[in-house]
N, C-alpha and C positions, 0 to 999 in steps of 0.2 A: 494173549488176550486180543480180542478183536474190538476196535472202536468202530461202531457201525454208523454208516451214512444212511439216513432215512429210517425206515421202520424195521424193527426186529423181526417181524413176521416174514418180510421179503427175504431178509438175510437167512433166516432159518430154513426157508424153502430152498434157497440155493445150496445150502450146506447138505441138505438131504439128497442132492443130486450127485454128491461125491461119496463114493462107497468107503466104508470103514471109519468114518468120522463120527464123533459123539460129542454133542454139546452138553455142557453141564447145566442142570436145571432148565431143560428145554421148556417145561411147562410154564416156568416163570417168565420166559422170554416172550410171552405175549406182549409185554411192554406196557408202558404207561405214557399217555400222551403228554404228561407233565415233564417227562424226561427227554430233554432236547439232545442229549449226547449219550445214547444207550451204548452199553458194552455187552459183550458175550464172551464166554470162556470155553475153550476147547480142551478136551482131554487128549494129551499127547503122550504116547507110551514111553519115549526116551529122548535123550538129547539129540540123537541122530535124526529122528523124525522132526524134532523142532528145527534143527538147522536146515533140513530139506524144505520145510515149510517157509522159513525165512528166505531161502534162495528162490523159491517159486514166487514169492511176493516181490522181490527185487527184480526178477526177470519180467514179471508182468508189468511192473512200473516202467520198464524200458522197452516193452513190446516184444519180448523175446520168448514167449511161450511157444512150445512146439506141439505137433499133433499128439493127441492123447492127454494133453493138459488143459484143453479148452474148458472142461467143467469148472476149473479153478477161476477162469476169467469171470464167470457169473458170480462166484463168491467174492472175488476181489473188487468187483464193481460196486459192491455194497459197503465198502470199507473206507474209512478215513485213514486208518493206520492199523498195523499189525505189529505186535511187540510182545516180548516176554514180560512177566510180572516184575514190576520195578517200584522205585520210590513213590511215583505218582499214585500207584495202586495201594501201597502200604499205608499211606497217609492221605485219607480222603479229604476233600475240601472242607467239609463240615467239621472234621476233626482238627484240621489246621486252625479253623476259626476258634474252636473251643480252646485249643492249646494256647493260642495267642492271647486270648482273654485271661486265661489262668496265669500265664507268664508275666503279664503286665505288672511292673513294679518290682520284680524279683531281680536280685543280683546274680552274677554268673554262677556262683558256687552254691546258690540255694537249691535244695533238692525238690524236685517235682515228681509226684507219684503218677505212674502211667501203667496201663495194661498193655502188654505185648503179647499178641496172639501169634503163635508159631504155625508154620505150615505143618499140618498134621501128618505124621508118619505112622503108618499102621505097625511097622516093625519097631518093637520097643528099643532095640539097640540103636537103631537110626534115630529114634526120638530122643534118646539120652544124648547122643552126639550133637543133635540139633540144639538141645537145651544148653549143653555145655558150651558150645560155640557162642551162643547168644549171651550167656552169663559172662563169659570171658570178655566179650566186647563191652558189656555194661561195666564190668569191674575196671577195665582199662580206662574208662572215662570217669571213674570216681563214683560209679553207681553201685547199687546193691539190690539183690533179689530178696523180697520180703515174703512172698508166698508163691506157690505154684499149683497148678491143677492140670491133670490129664484125664479126660473122660472119653475113652474110645467109642462109646455108644453114640456120641454126637460129634465125633471127629474134632474134639476140642483139646487144645494144649496151649496153656497161657501162663504168663509170669506177671506178677505184680512187682514193680520195681521202682526204686527212687533213682532219679537221674538228674545230674546237675543242669541248671537252667541253660548253660551254654550248649550242652549236648541236645537239649530239647529244641533250641533254636536251629540246630542242624537238621533235626527231624522236620520242623515246620518248613524249612527251606528245601526239604527233600534232597539233601545232599547225598551223593552216592557213597562218599567215604564215611557217612554217619550210620547210626543204627538203622535208618530207613534203607540203607543199601545192602543190608544183610540178606542173603538168599534164604536164610532160615526163618525170616519174619514174614508173616502174612498181613497183619494189621497192627497199627500203633494207635492207641486211643487214650484219652484221659481216664483216670480212675472213675468208675461208675459213681454217679451221684443220684441219691434218692429224690424222688418227687416228694413234696411236703404238703401239709395242710395246716391251716390256722384255725383255731377255735376262738370265736369272737363273742363279745357281750356276755361274759360269765354271770351266772345268777345262781342262787342257792337252789338245790334240788328240793322238792317237797319232802317233808320229814316222814310222812306216813309211808310205810312200805307194805305192800300186800304180802300175805303169807305165801311163801314159796314152797310148793310141794317138792318131793324128792325128784330130782332131775335125772333123765336117762343118760346113757353113755353117748358120747359125741359121735356124730356122723359128719361133722363139719369142722375143718381146721382153718385157722387164720394165721398166715405168715405175715408178720407186720412188725410194728414197733413194740417196745415194752409198754404194756398197759398199766394204768393205775388200778391194779387188780384188787385193791382194798376199797375202791369206790363202792358205795352201797348199792348202786345200780348194777355192778358187775361182779361183786365178790362171790356170790353164790353160783354164778353162771360160767366161770372161767376155769378150765383145766389147764394150768400153765406148765409148760416144759421149757427150760432155758438151757439148751445144750451148749450154747456158745458163751454162757456166763455173762450176758449183757445187762441183766437187771441191776446188779450192784453198782455199776458205774453210770446208770441212766438217771439223771436228776429227775425227781418226781414231777417238778413243774414243767419239764420239757416233754413229757410223755403224751403228746397231743395225738399223734397219728394212730397209734395202737389203741388208745382209749376211745377215740371217736369211732374207729372201725368196729371194735368189739361192741360198742353201744348200738351201732346201726344194725349189726348182724343179730344181736340178741333182741333188741326192742323195736327196731325200725326207727323212723322219725318220731321222736318223743312227742311232737306236737299232735300226732295222730292217735296217741293213747292205745297202741296195739298190745296184744297179749305177748309176753316174751316167749321165746322158743322153749319147748318142753324138754330139751336136752341141753347139757352143757356144750360149750364150744371149746375145742382144743386150740391153744395158742402157742406158737413158737416164735419168739422174737428174733428178727433178722436185722432190725435197726437198733443201733445203740444210742448213746447220748445224743441229745438234740435231734433225734429221729434221723440220724445219718447212718449210711452203711458203715460197718466197722472199718477203720482205716487200714488194717493190716490183713484183710481178707478179700479174696475175689468173690463177688456176689454169686456168680454162677456156681462156684464150688459150695458156698454156703447153702444155696437152695437145694443142690443135689444131696448134701448131707442131711439137711432138715427133712426132706421128703422121704429119703430112704429110712431114716429113723422113725418118721411118722408111720410109715407102713408097717414097720416091725413092731412098734409099741401100740399102735391103735389101728388094728386091721379093719375095724368097722367104719373108718372114715371113707366117704365117697365124694365129698365136696371140699375143695381147697380154695379159700379166698386169697387173692393176691392183688391187693389194692396198691401196688407199687410199680415203679417204672424208673428207667435210667434217663435222666434229663439230657445226658450226653449221647444218647443213641436213638435219634429219630429213625423211623423205618423208611428206607428208600430202596425198596424192591428186594434187598438181600436179607435173609433171615439172620437174626442175631443168635449167638450161642445160647442165650437165656431162653429165647423162644424155642429153639431146637430141643433144649433140655426139657421144657414143659411138654412138648409134643411126645418125646420119648417116654417120659415118666407117666403121662396120661395113659398111654397104651400098655406100658409094662405093668403098672400098678392098678389100673382101672380107676383113675381119679379124674374128676371133672374140675379143671382149673378155671376159675372165674376171675378174669383179669381186667383191670382198668385200662381205658384207652390212653390215658395221659392227659395232663392239662397244659394248655398253652396260655401263659399269663403275661407274655411280653406285649408292650404297646404296639399298635399298628395304626396306620393312617386310614381315615374315613373320608375319601375324596368327595363324597356327596355334600358334605356340610362344611361351611366356612367357619362357623362358631358353634360352641356347645349349646347356645340358646337356640340356634337353628335346629339342632338335633333334638333338643327337648321339645320344641314346638311342633315337630313333624308328626303327622298322623300315624296310626298303627301300621297301615299298609306300607307307607313310605319308609318307616324305620326298618321293617322286616325286609323289604326289597333291597334297601341299601346295605344291610348287613350281609345278606346272601351274596350280593355282587362283590362286596369287599372281601369276604372270606374266600370266595372263589378265586379272586385275584392273588391272594397270598397263600393259596392252598399248599404249595410246595414247601412252605416254611411251617406248616401246622400239621404235619403227619404224626401218626401214632408213635408212642414211645415204647421201646423194647421193655417187656416181652409181649406187647399187645398184638403183635403179628402172629402169635401162636396159631397153628393150624388146627390142632385138636382141642384147644381151649375155647371158651366163650369170652369175647371182648365186649366190654360194656362202656358206652358213652353216656354223657350226662345230659338228661333232658331238663328243660326249664320248668320243672314242676316241684312244688313243695306244698306244705300244709299251712302256710302262713295265712291268717285271716285278713280280711279287708282293713280292719282297724289298725293292724300292726304293719301293713304293707308300707305305710308312709315312713316307717322307721328305717327303711333301707338306706344303705350308705350313699346311694346315688338315686336320682329320680329317673334316670334314663333306662327304661326297659326296652331292650332291642326287639323283643318279640311279644308285645303286649297282647296280641290277639291270636297267637299261634302256639301250639305245642311243637317245640323244635329242639334241636341240639343247642346247648349253650355255646356262645362264641368261643369259650375257652376249651371246649371239648375237641380233642384231636380228631382229624378226619381220615377217612379211608381213601382208597381201598386197601385190601390186605395183600398177602403173598399171592402171586399169580392172578392178581385183580379179583380176588375173592371178596365176598361181602364182608366188610369190616367198617366200623364196629358191627358186631352181630345185632345188638339191640341197644336201645336207650332206656334208662330208668331214671327216676328222679335224682337230680343233682342240685336242686334249688333253682328258684327263678333269678337267674343271674342278671345283675344290672351292670351298666357300663359307666365309667368315669372318664372325664376328659383330662388328659395329662399334658397336652401341648396344643399350640395353635400357630399355624403359619399360613400357607395358602389353603390349608384345610385343617381339621382337627385330628389329633392323635388320641386314641382311646385305649383303655384296657379294662379287664373285668374288675369290678369292685369287690371288696372283701365281703364275705358272708356276714350276715347280721340277723337280729331277731325279725327284721323286716323282709329278709330274703335269704333264707337258709334252712338247713335241716337241724333240728335240735338233737344234741348228743350229750353224753356224759363228758365232763371236762376235767383236766388235771387241776390241782389246787393252785390258788393264786393269792398272794399277799396274806398268807396264813389262813385262808378260807378253804375248807375241804368240801367234798361232795357237791361239786358244782356242776351245772349244766351250761352249755354254750351252743354255738351255731357253726356249722361247717357246710361245705359244698364240694362240687367237682366230681370228676370221674371216679375217684377213690370211693367216695360216698355212694355213687351209683352202683359200683361193683359190689360193695358190701350189701346193698339192698337186693341186688340180684342173687347173691349167695343166700341171703335170708329167704328169698322167694323160692329158691331151689329146695331149701330145707322145709318150707311150708308145703310144697308139692309132695315131698317125701312123706311128711306127716299125714297128708290127706290120703295118699296111697296106702300107707301103713294102717290108717284107721279103717279104710274100706276093705282091704284085702288081707290084713294081718300077716300071719306067718307065710302065706303064699307069696306075698311081696318080699318080705324080709329074707326068704330063702333064695331069692334070685342072687346070683353072684354079684359082688360089688360093681364089677365093670359093666354089667347089664343095667343095674340101677343107675349108674353114672351116665351112660349114654341115653337112657330113658329120660332122666332129669334134664339132660341137655336138650333133647327134642321138645319136651314139654315146656321148657323155659322160653325157647325161641318161637314155638308154635303160635301163641296168641299175639305176637308182635305185628303191628300194622303201621303203615305210613299214615300219619294224620293227613287226611285228604286235602285240607286247605293248605297245609304246609307243603305237601308234594306239588300241588298246583302252583303255589307261589314259586318254588324252585324251578319248575318246568317253564313257567311264564317268564321268569327272570333270566334264566341261563340258556333256555332252548336246548339244542338248536332247533330251529323251525323248519318245516317242510316235510314232505313225505319221506318215509324210510328212516326217520330220525328217532323213532321210539326207543330203541336200545340205548342210544347216547343220552337221551333225556333221562332214562332210568339210571344210567351210570351217574349222572349228576346228582340225582335224588339220593341214591344209596350211599354216596360219599358222605352225605350229611346224616342220613337216617338209618343206614344199615337195613335190616329187615323191618325196623320200625320201633315204635314205643311200646313197652310192655306195662300194662297196669297189673300190679301184683295181685290185687284182689280178684281181678278178672282171670288171672292165670290159675287161681286155686278154686274159685267158686263154681258151683253148679248153676245152670240157668235152665228154665223150663223150655225155652225155645231153641235150644241147641243140645247136641250130644257130642261129647268128646270121649274117645277111648284110645287105648294104647296097645301096642304089641312090642315085644322085644325078643331077641334071639341072636343067633350066630349065622353068618353067611359064608359058605365056602367059596372057593374060586369058581367063577362062571356059574353061579347059582342065583336063583331068585327066591323071594319069599312072597307068598300071595295071601292077602288078608281080605276076607269078605266083609265089605262095608254094608251094614243094613240100612236100607233107605226107608224112612218112615212114611207110611201111607198119608200121614197128616199133611205133607207138603204137596201131594199130588193134585193137579188140576187148579192150582192157585197161582195166578200171575202176580207174584210178589217177589221182592228181592230175596235171594237165597244163595248159599254158597256151600262148596265142599272144599276143605283145605286139608293138606297133609304135609307133615314135616318129618323127615328122617334124619337122624344124627348118628354118627359113628366115630370111633377112634381108628385112625389109620396108622399102620406101621410107617415109619419115616426112614428115608435113606439119604443121610447127609452126604453131599458131594456127588450125588448121582444125578442122572439125567432127569429123573422125576422124583422129587422129594416126597410128595404125598403119593404113596405107592398104590393105594386102594381107593376106588371111587364107587359110591353107590348113587342110585338115582331112582326117582319115582316115575314110572311110565304112565302116560296118559291112557286111562281105561277106554277101551273101544265103546263101552256102554255109556260113556259120559253124556252122549247126545240126548239120552232119555231124560236127563236132569235139566235139559235146556240151559246149560251153562257153557262158558268158554273161559279161556285164560284171563285172569284178572289183570287189567291194564295198570292198576295201581299197586303193583307188587313186582319185585325183581323177576325177570323172565328166566326161563329154564336154563339158558346158557350162563347167565350171571350167577344163578343159584347153585350150579354144579361145580363151582371152582374151589370150594372149601370142604369141610366135613359136616356141613348142615345143608340139606337140600329141601327147599320149601316150595310147594306148588299150591296155587289157589285158583279155583274156578268159580265164576260168578255169573248169575243170570237173573232176569226179571220175568221171563216167559214161564208159563205153567209147565212144571215137570209132568212126565207121564209115568205114573207109579202104579205097580200092581202089588197085591198082597205078597208078603215075604220076599220082596225084591231085594237083591243085593248087587253091589258093584264090586268086582274083584280088583283090588288095588295091589299093584305089583311093585315090589322093591327089587331092583336088579343090581347085582354086583358086576360092574364092567370088567373086561379083561385087565389084569394087573398091569400097571405101567412099569417099564423097566423089568427088573428081575421078578419072576413069579413069587408070590407070597403063599406059603403053604398053610399058614394059620387061618382059622375061621375069624371073621371080622364081627365084633359085637355091634349091634345096632339097636336103636330105639325108634319107634314110629308113633306119632300122634296124629289122629284124624278127627276132624270136626265136621259135622253137617248141621246147618242151621237155616232157619227162616225167621227173622226177627218178628216177634209177635205171635208166632204159632206155638202155643204153650204145651202142646201135646207131644212134642218131639222127644224130649228127654225120657219121659215115662215109657213111650212106645219102644224106643231103642233099648232102654235098660231091660225091658221085659224080654227082648229077643236075644240079647247078647250074653255070652257066658261071663262069669265074674272076671276071668282073666283071658284076654284075647291071645290065642296062640297063632303064630305065623306058620303057614305051611311052606316048607322048603322044597324046591324042585330043581331039576337040571336047568342050566342056563339056556337061553334061546338066542 
């Protein structure tokens, strides 16, 4: 392991000058300016090579390198230290902190439950020996293994074990003679702990129920807590499968998470009075009593078994909602096994995973204000500016929670939007609205970026207008998000309380936002099914999944005033700083906020169409975009936007984890539209780091349009990174051309385009 001095980029450049070396996850090593002590990992073929490397390092330190070894001097100049994997790496600082808090108050012989991830061995015999050695060491300390999982597809091998508190103290102290000193061990962490939601202000549901027509077979699955499946708002809509037998032991009154998420997927925010989905939803509980992960199972193994069973029993499923996260696994540059699993299953089974970014509910200081009254009395601009400044200052502690860093899935943050009316707003638990005049990410919504500095969260959707409450006062106030309420929340079905059944209540957060995003995907699917019938349904599930992925992200936009606020507040100022300014904005907003109705509805002054298909290695797909004559010669704001989404094969432990990359090329004919790259959108470099690539061109000068004009839009598959991938890559493309107020656009484009856009595939260029 290399401990890097300075930037990862400079170090990676020096490594490339030494032949025969291979960095692990080199794409990830672009680094993060929040990481003040970056590390890098080198693949070493055997112990002889490792010892030679250590010898070179020691001789360089003493100035004894000889001719032929000088390229190593450039490498070593970028290092603080070079060492083999050891206790400091097996027990990360954040995990030490979590373990210390869990250990507080326990006696030496009390058992603490931990997850021990082993160094993955591809050879099964070697893997068995590794597991046996670790198990013997645990047993010798009075511990025991409760569960195990080995998933070669994601290079995962882990044990769930009970370990005496005194042995856990050895781990926290990173003692070489303890479990942290075992060569077989990769990481030691607390047992995964689920994120939770609370449902507040219960009230009786209306008694009258609309007549429910026969519902279709599910295309959407929810992996969550056990729902109150007999609730009158849910009973007819849920197809429940309980393979882990969690329902019998889950107290009905504690079934908040699964009930709320099912309600939001089926009905949306009940305050909006939306029509329920026309199909049932398939639910598999993976949370047990009190909405906790089952204590005797590894959650990664449970998700693997649940999704594998799901694909076998419900082949029509294309969307999977996962409004869950591990509170003990914030994302800090390295992908978690859970995220790697979702990436693998998405590509293998053709499933779109919609994942919550995670909630950050711990108090934090607000240096701008000395008292809560000062905060309450501040104007809207001052409140918003101070919140952006404060969150930027504590950003390293408010990163996304596993598995939100998924590369193939869509990650959803919580926007400060709900349907509470003005009369009820005064019933909020706190009067301090941090963003009273801006559509923004809630302060509790975890921040990006994602793996390899990709855009994360991908989108924001309503998570309620979160208010803040003051919890401390010293030189400045300490604040935290207030609980949801009928004055600031999303209305959902609720579990029974005090003998009252069929209740409604209020929830919030990124879990709720992800559920609404999954519902929006379903509504997009419904709209396409209605418009194209069997022609759409006959598409393979994986192509429908990537198309939904593209169409969900496509309408996302940065709220202009919020983006300007972040730019104005955080900068940096000066010429050449546009990319860094956008980096700051996308940490908070991703690609932007998505209005669900806007994502589904047709409008007369715009035309949105799609293409889907497969791209082989070094190939392109060309789509002819019809340009409506109606926009020609009119000096008015107009834009062309395009979003491509795909599922990439993933290569755990390899130099490049995301092995396939697609991008949208700038059309040579774009000048005729009098547009250029939109400055209020992630730029091309930022957009090309994940598995969604979005381009937007905007202009106000008059386009030059001739009859039957088209612009060829090209999606290109770049050369595969790392080992070549033989498979064709499924992709979905969404394209919109618009000129607000020009109501002839939709009808003109519809008359020219075929019912289903087909992508032409050609050799790569």
